[in-house]
Backbone as JSON Lines, residues from 0, in Angstrom:
{"i":0,"aa":"X","n":[54.09,128.4,132.07],"ca":[55.32,128.04,131.36],"c":[56.38,127.6,132.37]}
{"i":1,"aa":"X","n":[56.95,126.44,132.15],"ca":[58.02,125.98,133.02],"c":[59.35,126.54,132.53]}
{"i":2,"aa":"X","n":[60.1,127.1,133.46],"ca":[61.41,127.64,133.15],"c":[62.46,126.63,133.57]}
{"i":3,"aa":"X","n":[63.28,126.2,132.61],"ca":[64.25,125.13,132.84],"c":[65.67,125.71,132.72]}
{"i":4,"aa":"X","n":[66.43,125.61,133.81],"ca":[67.81,126.06,133.8],"c":[68.72,124.9,133.4]}
{"i":5,"aa":"X","n":[69.68,125.19,132.55],"ca":[70.69,124.2,132.16],"c":[72.04,124.9,132.22]}
{"i":6,"aa":"X","n":[73.09,124.08,132.19],"ca":[74.43,124.67,132.21],"c":[75.35,123.99,131.22]}
{"i":7,"aa":"X","n":[76.64,123.99,131.48],"ca":[77.63,123.55,130.49],"c":[77.41,122.12,130.02]}
{"i":8,"aa":"X","n":[76.98,121.23,130.92],"ca":[76.84,119.83,130.5],"c":[75.72,119.66,129.47]}
{"i":9,"aa":"X","n":[74.69,120.52,129.52],"ca":[73.67,120.45,128.47],"c":[74.21,121.02,127.16]}
{"i":10,"aa":"X","n":[74.91,122.14,127.23],"ca":[75.48,122.74,126.02],"c":[76.42,121.74,125.35]}
{"i":11,"aa":"X","n":[77.25,121.07,126.14],"ca":[78.16,120.05,125.62],"c":[77.36,118.91,124.97]}
{"i":12,"aa":"X","n":[76.38,118.41,125.68],"ca":[75.62,117.25,125.21],"c":[74.81,117.55,123.95]}
{"i":13,"aa":"X","n":[74.41,118.8,123.79],"ca":[73.66,119.18,122.6],"c":[74.58,119.52,121.43]}
{"i":14,"aa":"X","n":[75.71,120.17,121.69],"ca":[76.54,120.76,120.64],"c":[77.69,119.88,120.18]}
{"i":15,"aa":"X","n":[78.0,118.83,120.91],"ca":[79.15,117.97,120.57],"c":[78.91,117.24,119.25]}
{"i":16,"aa":"X","n":[79.99,116.73,118.61],"ca":[79.83,115.92,117.41],"c":[78.86,114.77,117.65]}
{"i":17,"aa":"X","n":[78.3,114.26,116.58],"ca":[77.16,113.34,116.66],"c":[77.38,112.16,117.6]}
{"i":18,"aa":"X","n":[78.57,111.56,117.59],"ca":[78.76,110.36,118.39],"c":[78.93,110.68,119.88]}
{"i":19,"aa":"X","n":[79.05,111.97,120.23],"ca":[79.09,112.37,121.64],"c":[77.79,113.06,122.06]}
{"i":20,"aa":"X","n":[76.93,113.35,121.11],"ca":[75.7,114.06,121.38],"c":[74.73,113.18,122.15]}
{"i":21,"aa":"X","n":[73.99,113.77,123.09],"ca":[72.98,113.02,123.86],"c":[71.6,113.35,123.31]}
{"i":22,"aa":"X","n":[70.82,112.29,123.04],"ca":[69.5,112.5,122.48],"c":[68.58,113.23,123.45]}
{"i":23,"aa":"X","n":[68.74,112.98,124.76],"ca":[67.87,113.66,125.71],"c":[68.14,115.17,125.76]}
{"i":24,"aa":"X","n":[69.38,115.57,125.46],"ca":[69.69,117.0,125.38],"c":[69.02,117.62,124.15]}
{"i":25,"aa":"X","n":[69.04,116.9,123.05],"ca":[68.36,117.35,121.83],"c":[66.85,117.43,122.07]}
{"i":26,"aa":"X","n":[66.32,116.42,122.75],"ca":[64.89,116.38,123.02],"c":[64.45,117.53,123.91]}
{"i":27,"aa":"X","n":[65.31,117.93,124.84],"ca":[64.95,119.03,125.74],"c":[64.76,120.32,124.94]}
{"i":28,"aa":"X","n":[65.65,120.57,123.99],"ca":[65.49,121.76,123.15],"c":[64.22,121.64,122.3]}
{"i":29,"aa":"X","n":[63.92,120.44,121.83],"ca":[62.71,120.24,121.03],"c":[61.46,120.59,121.85]}
{"i":30,"aa":"X","n":[61.47,120.24,123.12],"ca":[60.34,120.57,123.99],"c":[60.2,122.08,124.13]}
{"i":31,"aa":"X","n":[61.34,122.77,124.17],"ca":[61.3,124.23,124.23],"c":[60.76,124.81,122.93]}
{"i":32,"aa":"X","n":[61.16,124.24,121.81],"ca":[60.7,124.72,120.52],"c":[59.21,124.49,120.32]}
{"i":33,"aa":"X","n":[58.69,123.49,121.0],"ca":[57.25,123.21,120.93],"c":[56.44,124.06,121.9]}
{"i":34,"aa":"X","n":[57.13,124.89,122.69],"ca":[56.44,125.8,123.6],"c":[56.1,125.22,124.95]}
{"i":35,"aa":"X","n":[56.6,124.0,125.23],"ca":[56.3,123.36,126.5],"c":[57.1,123.98,127.64]}
{"i":36,"aa":"X","n":[58.34,124.38,127.36],"ca":[59.23,124.93,128.38],"c":[60.01,126.09,127.78]}
{"i":37,"aa":"X","n":[60.72,126.81,128.63],"ca":[61.66,127.83,128.18],"c":[63.0,127.55,128.85]}
{"i":38,"aa":"X","n":[64.06,127.5,128.05],"ca":[65.39,127.19,128.55],"c":[66.14,128.46,128.93]}
{"i":39,"aa":"X","n":[66.93,128.35,130.0],"ca":[67.78,129.45,130.45],"c":[69.18,128.88,130.68]}
{"i":40,"aa":"X","n":[70.19,129.5,130.07],"ca":[71.56,129.02,130.23],"c":[72.5,130.2,130.46]}
{"i":41,"aa":"X","n":[73.33,130.15,131.5],"ca":[74.31,131.22,131.72],"c":[75.28,131.32,130.54]}
{"i":42,"aa":"X","n":[75.56,132.52,130.1],"ca":[76.4,132.72,128.92],"c":[77.78,132.09,129.08]}
{"i":43,"aa":"X","n":[78.32,132.1,130.3],"ca":[79.66,131.55,130.51],"c":[79.72,130.06,130.22]}
{"i":44,"aa":"X","n":[78.58,129.39,130.21],"ca":[78.55,127.95,129.95],"c":[78.86,127.63,128.49]}
{"i":45,"aa":"X","n":[78.55,128.54,127.59],"ca":[78.87,128.31,126.19],"c":[80.38,128.26,125.98]}
{"i":46,"aa":"X","n":[81.09,129.14,126.67],"ca":[82.55,129.16,126.56],"c":[83.16,127.91,127.16]}
{"i":47,"aa":"X","n":[82.67,127.5,128.34],"ca":[83.21,126.3,128.97],"c":[82.94,125.06,128.13]}
{"i":48,"aa":"X","n":[81.73,124.95,127.6],"ca":[81.39,123.78,126.79],"c":[82.21,123.74,125.51]}
{"i":49,"aa":"X","n":[82.44,124.9,124.9],"ca":[83.25,124.95,123.67],"c":[84.63,124.37,123.92]}
{"i":50,"aa":"X","n":[85.27,124.8,125.0],"ca":[86.61,124.31,125.3],"c":[86.61,122.82,125.57]}
{"i":51,"aa":"X","n":[85.59,122.35,126.29],"ca":[85.51,120.92,126.61],"c":[85.32,120.09,125.35]}
{"i":52,"aa":"X","n":[84.49,120.55,124.43],"ca":[84.25,119.82,123.19],"c":[85.52,119.75,122.35]}
{"i":53,"aa":"X","n":[86.2,120.88,122.21],"ca":[87.43,120.91,121.4],"c":[88.53,120.05,122.01]}
{"i":54,"aa":"X","n":[88.49,119.89,123.34],"ca":[89.52,119.1,124.01],"c":[89.2,117.61,123.97]}
{"i":55,"aa":"X","n":[87.96,117.25,124.24],"ca":[87.6,115.84,124.42],"c":[87.14,115.14,123.16]}
{"i":56,"aa":"X","n":[86.73,115.88,122.14],"ca":[86.09,115.26,120.99],"c":[86.97,115.22,119.75]}
{"i":57,"aa":"X","n":[88.27,115.4,119.9],"ca":[89.16,115.32,118.76],"c":[89.16,113.89,118.22]}
{"i":58,"aa":"X","n":[88.89,113.68,116.95],"ca":[88.72,112.33,116.42],"c":[89.99,111.48,116.45]}
{"i":59,"aa":"X","n":[91.14,112.13,116.44],"ca":[92.38,111.34,116.37],"c":[92.57,110.46,117.6]}
{"i":60,"aa":"X","n":[92.05,110.89,118.75],"ca":[92.22,110.09,119.97],"c":[91.57,108.72,119.81]}
{"i":61,"aa":"X","n":[90.33,108.72,119.33],"ca":[89.61,107.46,119.17],"c":[90.11,106.68,117.96]}
{"i":62,"aa":"X","n":[90.36,107.39,116.86],"ca":[90.8,106.72,115.64],"c":[92.18,106.1,115.8]}
{"i":63,"aa":"X","n":[93.09,106.79,116.46],"ca":[94.44,106.26,116.63],"c":[94.47,105.0,117.49]}
{"i":64,"aa":"X","n":[93.57,104.93,118.46],"ca":[93.5,103.73,119.29],"c":[93.13,102.52,118.44]}
{"i":65,"aa":"X","n":[92.2,102.71,117.51],"ca":[91.81,101.61,116.64],"c":[92.92,101.28,115.64]}
{"i":66,"aa":"X","n":[93.64,102.29,115.19],"ca":[94.75,102.01,114.26],"c":[95.86,101.2,114.95]}
{"i":67,"aa":"X","n":[96.11,101.51,116.22],"ca":[97.1,100.71,116.96],"c":[96.63,99.27,117.1]}
{"i":68,"aa":"X","n":[95.33,99.11,117.32],"ca":[94.78,97.75,117.4],"c":[94.95,97.03,116.06]}
{"i":69,"aa":"X","n":[94.66,97.72,114.96],"ca":[94.76,97.09,113.65],"c":[96.2,96.66,113.35]}
{"i":70,"aa":"X","n":[97.16,97.51,113.72],"ca":[98.56,97.17,113.46],"c":[98.95,95.89,114.21]}
{"i":71,"aa":"X","n":[98.52,95.79,115.46],"ca":[98.84,94.59,116.22],"c":[98.08,93.38,115.69]}
{"i":72,"aa":"X","n":[96.79,93.62,115.36],"ca":[95.96,92.51,114.89],"c":[96.47,91.94,113.57]}
{"i":73,"aa":"X","n":[96.99,92.79,112.69],"ca":[97.54,92.29,111.43],"c":[98.8,91.46,111.67]}
{"i":74,"aa":"X","n":[99.64,91.93,112.58],"ca":[100.85,91.17,112.9],"c":[100.5,89.8,113.47]}
{"i":75,"aa":"X","n":[99.42,89.76,114.22],"ca":[98.99,88.5,114.83],"c":[98.05,87.71,113.92]}
{"i":76,"aa":"X","n":[97.82,88.27,112.72],"ca":[96.92,87.65,111.72],"c":[95.51,87.45,112.27]}
{"i":77,"aa":"X","n":[95.1,88.41,113.12],"ca":[93.74,88.36,113.67],"c":[92.75,89.04,112.74]}
{"i":78,"aa":"X","n":[93.24,89.89,111.84],"ca":[92.39,90.51,110.82],"c":[93.07,90.35,109.47]}
{"i":79,"aa":"X","n":[92.27,90.31,108.42],"ca":[92.81,90.16,107.08],"c":[93.21,91.52,106.51]}
{"i":80,"aa":"X","n":[93.94,91.47,105.4],"ca":[94.31,92.72,104.74],"c":[93.07,93.49,104.3]}
{"i":81,"aa":"X","n":[92.07,92.78,103.85],"ca":[90.84,93.44,103.41],"c":[90.1,94.08,104.58]}
{"i":82,"aa":"X","n":[90.04,93.41,105.7],"ca":[89.41,93.98,106.89],"c":[90.17,95.2,107.38]}
{"i":83,"aa":"X","n":[91.48,95.12,107.32],"ca":[92.31,96.26,107.72],"c":[92.05,97.45,106.8]}
{"i":84,"aa":"X","n":[92.04,97.22,105.5],"ca":[91.83,98.3,104.53],"c":[90.46,98.94,104.73]}
{"i":85,"aa":"X","n":[89.44,98.12,104.88],"ca":[88.08,98.64,105.03],"c":[87.94,99.44,106.33]}
{"i":86,"aa":"X","n":[88.51,98.93,107.4],"ca":[88.42,99.62,108.69],"c":[89.12,100.96,108.66]}
{"i":87,"aa":"X","n":[90.28,101.0,108.02],"ca":[91.01,102.27,107.93],"c":[90.26,103.29,107.08]}
{"i":88,"aa":"X","n":[89.54,102.8,106.08],"ca":[88.72,103.7,105.26],"c":[87.59,104.31,106.1]}
{"i":89,"aa":"X","n":[86.97,103.47,106.92],"ca":[85.9,103.95,107.8],"c":[86.46,104.97,108.81]}
{"i":90,"aa":"X","n":[87.63,104.68,109.36],"ca":[88.24,105.61,110.31],"c":[88.54,106.95,109.66]}
{"i":91,"aa":"X","n":[88.99,106.92,108.41],"ca":[89.28,108.16,107.71],"c":[88.01,108.99,107.54]}
{"i":92,"aa":"X","n":[86.93,108.33,107.18],"ca":[85.67,109.04,107.0],"c":[85.15,109.56,108.35]}
{"i":93,"aa":"X","n":[85.35,108.78,109.39],"ca":[84.96,109.21,110.73],"c":[85.69,110.49,111.12]}
{"i":94,"aa":"X","n":[87.01,110.52,110.9],"ca":[87.79,111.7,111.25],"c":[87.34,112.91,110.44]}
{"i":95,"aa":"X","n":[87.07,112.72,109.16],"ca":[86.65,113.83,108.32],"c":[85.31,114.39,108.79]}
{"i":96,"aa":"X","n":[84.39,113.49,109.15],"ca":[83.08,113.94,109.61],"c":[83.17,114.72,110.91]}
{"i":97,"aa":"X","n":[83.93,114.2,111.88],"ca":[84.04,114.86,113.17],"c":[84.77,116.2,113.03]}
{"i":98,"aa":"X","n":[85.81,116.23,112.21],"ca":[86.53,117.49,112.0],"c":[85.62,118.54,111.39]}
{"i":99,"aa":"X","n":[84.74,118.13,110.49],"ca":[83.79,119.08,109.9],"c":[82.82,119.6,110.96]}
{"i":100,"aa":"X","n":[82.38,118.71,111.85],"ca":[81.48,119.14,112.92],"c":[82.18,120.09,113.89]}
{"i":101,"aa":"X","n":[83.44,119.84,114.17],"ca":[84.19,120.73,115.06],"c":[84.42,122.09,114.41]}
{"i":102,"aa":"X","n":[84.62,122.11,113.11],"ca":[84.81,123.39,112.42],"c":[83.54,124.24,112.48]}
{"i":103,"aa":"X","n":[82.4,123.6,112.57],"ca":[81.12,124.33,112.62],"c":[80.65,124.56,114.06]}
{"i":104,"aa":"X","n":[81.49,124.22,115.04],"ca":[81.08,124.32,116.45],"c":[80.68,125.75,116.82]}
{"i":105,"aa":"X","n":[81.48,126.73,116.4],"ca":[81.16,128.11,116.75],"c":[79.81,128.53,116.18]}
{"i":106,"aa":"X","n":[79.48,128.05,115.0],"ca":[78.16,128.34,114.42],"c":[77.06,127.68,115.24]}
{"i":107,"aa":"X","n":[77.31,126.45,115.69],"ca":[76.32,125.73,116.49],"c":[76.07,126.47,117.8]}
{"i":108,"aa":"X","n":[77.14,126.87,118.46],"ca":[76.99,127.59,119.72],"c":[76.38,128.98,119.5]}
{"i":109,"aa":"X","n":[76.77,129.63,118.43],"ca":[76.21,130.94,118.13],"c":[74.72,130.88,117.88]}
{"i":110,"aa":"X","n":[74.27,129.78,117.27],"ca":[72.84,129.63,116.99],"c":[72.02,129.53,118.27]}
{"i":111,"aa":"X","n":[72.63,128.98,119.34],"ca":[71.91,128.88,120.61],"c":[71.56,130.27,121.14]}
{"i":112,"aa":"X","n":[72.41,131.24,120.86],"ca":[72.16,132.61,121.34],"c":[70.98,133.26,120.64]}
{"i":113,"aa":"X","n":[70.64,132.79,119.46],"ca":[69.59,133.45,118.67],"c":[68.26,132.7,118.69]}
{"i":114,"aa":"X","n":[68.23,131.52,119.28],"ca":[66.98,130.77,119.33],"c":[66.02,131.44,120.3]}
{"i":115,"aa":"X","n":[64.8,131.74,119.87],"ca":[63.87,132.47,120.74],"c":[63.43,131.69,121.96]}
{"i":116,"aa":"X","n":[63.56,130.38,121.92],"ca":[63.12,129.56,123.06],"c":[64.2,129.38,124.12]}
{"i":117,"aa":"X","n":[65.38,129.97,123.88],"ca":[66.49,129.89,124.83],"c":[66.88,131.3,125.26]}
{"i":118,"aa":"X","n":[67.04,131.5,126.54],"ca":[67.58,132.76,127.05],"c":[69.0,132.51,127.55]}
{"i":119,"aa":"X","n":[69.96,133.02,126.82],"ca":[71.36,132.96,127.23],"c":[71.63,134.25,127.98]}
{"i":120,"aa":"X","n":[71.81,134.15,129.29],"ca":[71.89,135.37,130.09],"c":[73.29,135.54,130.71]}
{"i":121,"aa":"X","n":[73.73,136.79,130.82],"ca":[75.04,137.07,131.43],"c":[74.94,137.05,132.95]}
{"i":122,"aa":"X","n":[76.07,136.9,133.6],"ca":[76.1,137.02,135.06],"c":[76.01,138.5,135.42]}
{"i":123,"aa":"X","n":[75.02,138.84,136.2],"ca":[74.85,140.22,136.64],"c":[75.72,140.49,137.86]}
{"i":124,"aa":"X","n":[75.78,141.75,138.23],"ca":[76.56,142.12,139.41],"c":[76.01,141.44,140.66]}
{"i":125,"aa":"X","n":[74.67,141.35,140.73],"ca":[74.05,140.7,141.89],"c":[74.38,139.21,141.93]}
{"i":126,"aa":"X","n":[74.44,138.57,140.77],"ca":[74.8,137.16,140.73],"c":[76.24,136.95,141.18]}
{"i":127,"aa":"X","n":[77.12,137.84,140.76],"ca":[78.52,137.73,141.17],"c":[78.66,137.95,142.67]}
{"i":128,"aa":"X","n":[77.88,138.88,143.2],"ca":[77.89,139.09,144.64],"c":[77.37,137.86,145.37]}
{"i":129,"aa":"X","n":[76.34,137.23,144.79],"ca":[75.79,136.01,145.38],"c":[76.83,134.9,145.38]}
{"i":130,"aa":"X","n":[77.62,134.82,144.33],"ca":[78.67,133.8,144.25],"c":[79.68,133.98,145.37]}
{"i":131,"aa":"X","n":[80.01,135.23,145.67],"ca":[80.95,135.51,146.76],"c":[80.32,135.11,148.1]}
{"i":132,"aa":"X","n":[79.04,135.42,148.28],"ca":[78.35,135.07,149.52],"c":[78.33,133.56,149.74]}
{"i":133,"aa":"X","n":[78.22,132.8,148.64],"ca":[78.15,131.34,148.75],"c":[79.45,130.75,149.3]}
{"i":134,"aa":"X","n":[80.54,131.5,149.16],"ca":[81.83,131.02,149.64],"c":[81.78,130.73,151.13]}
{"i":135,"aa":"X","n":[81.01,131.49,151.86],"ca":[80.95,131.31,153.31],"c":[80.05,130.2,153.78]}
{"i":136,"aa":"X","n":[79.43,129.46,152.85],"ca":[78.48,128.41,153.23],"c":[79.11,127.02,153.23]}
{"i":137,"aa":"X","n":[80.38,126.91,152.93],"ca":[81.07,125.62,152.95],"c":[80.36,124.59,152.07]}
{"i":138,"aa":"X","n":[80.13,124.97,150.81],"ca":[79.45,124.08,149.86],"c":[80.41,123.11,149.18]}
{"i":139,"aa":"X","n":[81.71,123.32,149.35],"ca":[82.74,122.48,148.73],"c":[82.61,122.46,147.21]}
{"i":140,"aa":"X","n":[82.32,123.62,146.62],"ca":[82.17,123.73,145.18],"c":[83.4,124.39,144.56]}
{"i":141,"aa":"X","n":[83.7,124.01,143.34],"ca":[84.73,124.69,142.58],"c":[84.21,126.09,142.21]}
{"i":142,"aa":"X","n":[85.11,127.05,141.99],"ca":[84.68,128.41,141.7],"c":[83.69,128.51,140.54]}
{"i":143,"aa":"X","n":[83.92,127.72,139.47],"ca":[83.0,127.81,138.33],"c":[81.62,127.28,138.71]}
{"i":144,"aa":"X","n":[81.57,126.16,139.43],"ca":[80.29,125.61,139.87],"c":[79.57,126.58,140.8]}
{"i":145,"aa":"X","n":[80.33,127.26,141.61],"ca":[79.75,128.24,142.52],"c":[79.12,129.39,141.73]}
{"i":146,"aa":"X","n":[79.79,129.79,140.65],"ca":[79.24,130.85,139.8],"c":[77.96,130.38,139.1]}
{"i":147,"aa":"X","n":[77.94,129.12,138.66],"ca":[76.75,128.58,138.01],"c":[75.59,128.54,138.99]}
{"i":148,"aa":"X","n":[75.85,128.09,140.21],"ca":[74.8,128.04,141.23],"c":[74.25,129.44,141.47]}
{"i":149,"aa":"X","n":[75.12,130.42,141.62],"ca":[74.68,131.79,141.84],"c":[73.87,132.3,140.66]}
{"i":150,"aa":"X","n":[74.25,131.92,139.46],"ca":[73.52,132.35,138.26],"c":[72.12,131.76,138.24]}
{"i":151,"aa":"X","n":[72.0,130.47,138.54],"ca":[70.68,129.82,138.54],"c":[69.78,130.4,139.62]}
{"i":152,"aa":"X","n":[70.31,130.55,140.83],"ca":[69.52,131.11,141.92],"c":[69.13,132.56,141.63]}
{"i":153,"aa":"X","n":[70.08,133.31,141.08],"ca":[69.8,134.71,140.77],"c":[68.79,134.86,139.66]}
{"i":154,"aa":"X","n":[68.87,134.01,138.64],"ca":[67.91,134.07,137.53],"c":[66.51,133.69,138.02]}
{"i":155,"aa":"X","n":[66.43,132.7,138.9],"ca":[65.14,132.31,139.46],"c":[64.52,133.47,140.23]}
{"i":156,"aa":"X","n":[65.34,134.18,140.98],"ca":[64.84,135.33,141.73],"c":[64.32,136.42,140.78]}
{"i":157,"aa":"X","n":[65.06,136.68,139.71],"ca":[64.63,137.68,138.73],"c":[63.29,137.3,138.12]}
{"i":158,"aa":"X","n":[63.13,136.03,137.78],"ca":[61.88,135.58,137.17],"c":[60.73,135.64,138.15]}
{"i":159,"aa":"X","n":[61.0,135.3,139.4],"ca":[59.96,135.38,140.43],"c":[59.48,136.82,140.58]}
{"i":160,"aa":"X","n":[60.41,137.76,140.6],"ca":[60.05,139.17,140.75],"c":[59.3,139.68,139.52]}
{"i":161,"aa":"X","n":[59.46,138.97,138.39],"ca":[58.73,139.35,137.18],"c":[57.38,138.64,137.1]}
{"i":162,"aa":"X","n":[57.03,137.9,138.16],"ca":[55.73,137.23,138.21],"c":[55.71,135.82,137.67]}
{"i":163,"aa":"X","n":[56.88,135.25,137.39],"ca":[56.96,133.89,136.88],"c":[57.12,132.89,138.02]}
{"i":164,"aa":"X","n":[56.86,131.61,137.71],"ca":[57.03,130.54,138.69],"c":[57.31,129.25,137.93]}
{"i":165,"aa":"X","n":[57.4,128.15,138.63],"ca":[57.65,126.83,138.05],"c":[59.05,126.76,137.44]}
{"i":166,"aa":"X","n":[60.03,126.63,138.32],"ca":[61.44,126.6,137.91],"c":[62.04,125.22,138.19]}
{"i":167,"aa":"X","n":[62.89,124.76,137.28],"ca":[63.65,123.55,137.55],"c":[65.03,123.66,136.9]}
{"i":168,"aa":"X","n":[65.92,122.81,137.35],"ca":[67.33,122.84,136.94],"c":[67.72,121.42,136.54]}
{"i":169,"aa":"X","n":[68.06,121.22,135.28],"ca":[68.52,119.91,134.81],"c":[70.03,119.87,134.99]}
{"i":170,"aa":"X","n":[70.49,119.08,135.94],"ca":[71.9,119.11,136.35],"c":[72.46,117.7,136.46]}
{"i":171,"aa":"X","n":[73.46,117.4,135.62],"ca":[74.11,116.09,135.65],"c":[75.3,116.05,136.59]}
{"i":172,"aa":"X","n":[75.81,117.22,136.96],"ca":[76.98,117.32,137.82],"c":[76.59,117.02,139.27]}
{"i":173,"aa":"X","n":[77.16,115.97,139.83],"ca":[76.81,115.57,141.2],"c":[77.1,116.66,142.21]}
{"i":174,"aa":"X","n":[78.11,117.5,141.93],"ca":[78.46,118.55,142.89],"c":[77.33,119.56,143.08]}
{"i":175,"aa":"X","n":[76.54,119.78,142.04],"ca":[75.46,120.76,142.12],"c":[74.09,120.12,142.35]}
{"i":176,"aa":"X","n":[74.05,118.81,142.44],"ca":[72.79,118.13,142.76],"c":[72.58,118.17,144.28]}
{"i":177,"aa":"X","n":[71.35,118.44,144.73],"ca":[71.11,118.58,146.17],"c":[70.87,117.25,146.88]}
{"i":178,"aa":"X","n":[71.44,116.18,146.37],"ca":[71.38,114.89,147.04],"c":[72.72,114.19,146.86]}
{"i":179,"aa":"X","n":[73.05,113.3,147.78],"ca":[74.32,112.59,147.68],"c":[74.12,111.24,147.01]}
{"i":180,"aa":"X","n":[75.16,110.42,146.98],"ca":[75.09,109.14,146.27],"c":[74.13,108.17,146.92]}
{"i":181,"aa":"X","n":[73.74,108.45,148.16],"ca":[72.76,107.62,148.86],"c":[71.37,108.25,148.85]}
{"i":182,"aa":"X","n":[71.18,109.24,147.98],"ca":[69.9,109.94,147.81],"c":[69.47,110.7,149.06]}
{"i":183,"aa":"X","n":[70.42,111.07,149.89],"ca":[70.1,111.91,151.04],"c":[70.34,113.36,150.66]}
{"i":184,"aa":"X","n":[69.49,114.25,151.16],"ca":[69.62,115.65,150.79],"c":[70.91,116.24,151.34]}
{"i":185,"aa":"X","n":[71.47,117.16,150.55],"ca":[72.69,117.84,150.95],"c":[72.33,119.27,151.39]}
{"i":186,"aa":"X","n":[72.62,119.56,152.61],"ca":[72.44,120.91,153.11],"c":[73.79,121.6,153.22]}
{"i":187,"aa":"X","n":[73.87,122.9,152.98],"ca":[72.75,123.83,152.78],"c":[72.29,123.95,151.33]}
{"i":188,"aa":"X","n":[72.81,123.1,150.43],"ca":[72.48,123.23,149.01],"c":[70.98,123.06,148.77]}
{"i":189,"aa":"X","n":[70.38,122.07,149.4],"ca":[68.94,121.85,149.23],"c":[68.15,123.08,149.63]}
{"i":190,"aa":"X","n":[68.53,123.69,150.74],"ca":[67.83,124.87,151.22],"c":[67.95,126.05,150.26]}
{"i":191,"aa":"X","n":[69.1,126.17,149.59],"ca":[69.27,127.26,148.63],"c":[68.32,127.11,147.45]}
{"i":192,"aa":"X","n":[68.2,125.89,146.94],"ca":[67.26,125.66,145.83],"c":[65.82,125.86,146.3]}
{"i":193,"aa":"X","n":[65.5,125.35,147.48],"ca":[64.14,125.47,147.99],"c":[63.75,126.93,148.17]}
{"i":194,"aa":"X","n":[64.69,127.75,148.61],"ca":[64.39,129.16,148.86],"c":[63.97,129.89,147.6]}
{"i":195,"aa":"X","n":[64.43,129.41,146.43],"ca":[64.06,130.03,145.16],"c":[63.07,129.17,144.38]}
{"i":196,"aa":"X","n":[62.52,128.14,145.03],"ca":[61.54,127.23,144.4],"c":[62.07,126.6,143.12]}
{"i":197,"aa":"X","n":[63.33,126.16,143.16],"ca":[63.96,125.5,142.02],"c":[64.03,124.01,142.3]}
{"i":198,"aa":"X","n":[63.32,123.21,141.51],"ca":[63.38,121.76,141.62],"c":[64.5,121.24,140.73]}
{"i":199,"aa":"X","n":[65.33,120.37,141.24],"ca":[66.5,119.9,140.5],"c":[66.27,118.48,139.99]}
{"i":200,"aa":"X","n":[66.54,118.28,138.69],"ca":[66.5,116.96,138.08],"c":[67.92,116.49,137.78]}
{"i":201,"aa":"X","n":[68.11,115.19,137.81],"ca":[69.41,114.62,137.51],"c":[69.55,114.15,136.08]}
{"i":202,"aa":"X","n":[68.64,114.59,135.21],"ca":[68.68,114.2,133.8],"c":[68.09,115.31,132.96]}
{"i":203,"aa":"X","n":[68.11,115.12,131.64],"ca":[67.52,116.11,130.74],"c":[66.09,115.76,130.35]}
{"i":204,"aa":"X","n":[65.62,114.6,130.79],"ca":[64.24,114.21,130.52],"c":[63.27,114.76,131.56]}
{"i":205,"aa":"X","n":[63.81,115.36,132.61],"ca":[63.02,115.86,133.73],"c":[62.16,114.75,134.31]}
{"i":206,"aa":"X","n":[62.82,113.62,134.57],"ca":[62.13,112.45,135.1],"c":[62.64,112.01,136.45]}
{"i":207,"aa":"X","n":[63.91,112.27,136.75],"ca":[64.53,111.81,137.99],"c":[65.17,112.97,138.75]}
{"i":208,"aa":"X","n":[64.86,113.19,140.02],"ca":[63.78,112.51,140.74],"c":[62.42,113.08,140.35]}
{"i":209,"aa":"X","n":[61.39,112.33,140.63],"ca":[60.04,112.75,140.27],"c":[59.64,113.98,141.07]}
{"i":210,"aa":"X","n":[58.96,114.91,140.41],"ca":[58.53,116.11,141.11],"c":[57.35,115.78,142.04]}
{"i":211,"aa":"X","n":[57.43,116.16,143.31],"ca":[56.36,115.83,144.25],"c":[55.09,116.62,143.97]}
{"i":212,"aa":"X","n":[53.95,116.09,144.42],"ca":[52.68,116.79,144.26],"c":[52.74,118.14,144.97]}
{"i":213,"aa":"X","n":[52.16,119.13,144.35],"ca":[52.11,120.44,144.97],"c":[53.3,121.32,144.67]}
{"i":214,"aa":"X","n":[54.31,120.78,143.95],"ca":[55.47,121.61,143.6],"c":[55.12,122.44,142.37]}
{"i":215,"aa":"X","n":[55.57,123.68,142.2],"ca":[56.57,124.31,143.04],"c":[56.01,124.79,144.37]}
{"i":216,"aa":"X","n":[56.85,124.7,145.39],"ca":[56.41,125.14,146.7],"c":[56.27,126.65,146.74]}
{"i":217,"aa":"X","n":[55.39,127.12,147.6],"ca":[55.22,128.55,147.78],"c":[56.21,129.04,148.81]}
{"i":218,"aa":"X","n":[57.0,130.02,148.43],"ca":[57.99,130.58,149.35],"c":[57.35,131.75,150.07]}
{"i":219,"aa":"X","n":[57.26,131.66,151.37],"ca":[56.64,132.72,152.15],"c":[57.61,133.87,152.33]}
{"i":220,"aa":"X","n":[57.03,135.08,152.36],"ca":[57.86,136.27,152.58],"c":[58.36,136.28,154.01]}
């Protein structure tokens, strides 16, 4: 069984209103439901994703921009009265739909906690200690990202001690990816993932970068 770690960007991509939802995030959960993988997400990521969704996905921001366009376009006679009326009707329905999805956000996030194919795990004392230790490695990470890294590394260690293997991390955040914009490895971040046999993907399809032959590597005592 492959154990796949995800964080706030997956929770956001899966739980956001439909027009912000990513199909590859939905597909990743489907793969877990089919028994191909098991997902692991730090509990703190649900809180962060909730705040981000409520902040970024408010329908009025997008709808009002189009209404401003319509007002100008009517004055310039670039759209007809009928086109204006029809577009405003669509915008109203759009806002109603997104608002309904936002009202059900807590239910959507709560359901993630109860799905048997997802393990939503809390930060343990050892993970928090690991986060403090990472401060001395000059990783240039924000405190929250540092906590996520410690959670992923700590969870991988727990699973290894329980006899599990085959770990990967689907991470869209460039700060936590162990390569730079020129595809060169970033140390000491790469070494931290390697030490726990965690392969990092830059997508939710687990396609990029390709996993090398023989992975996961065996970590010697």
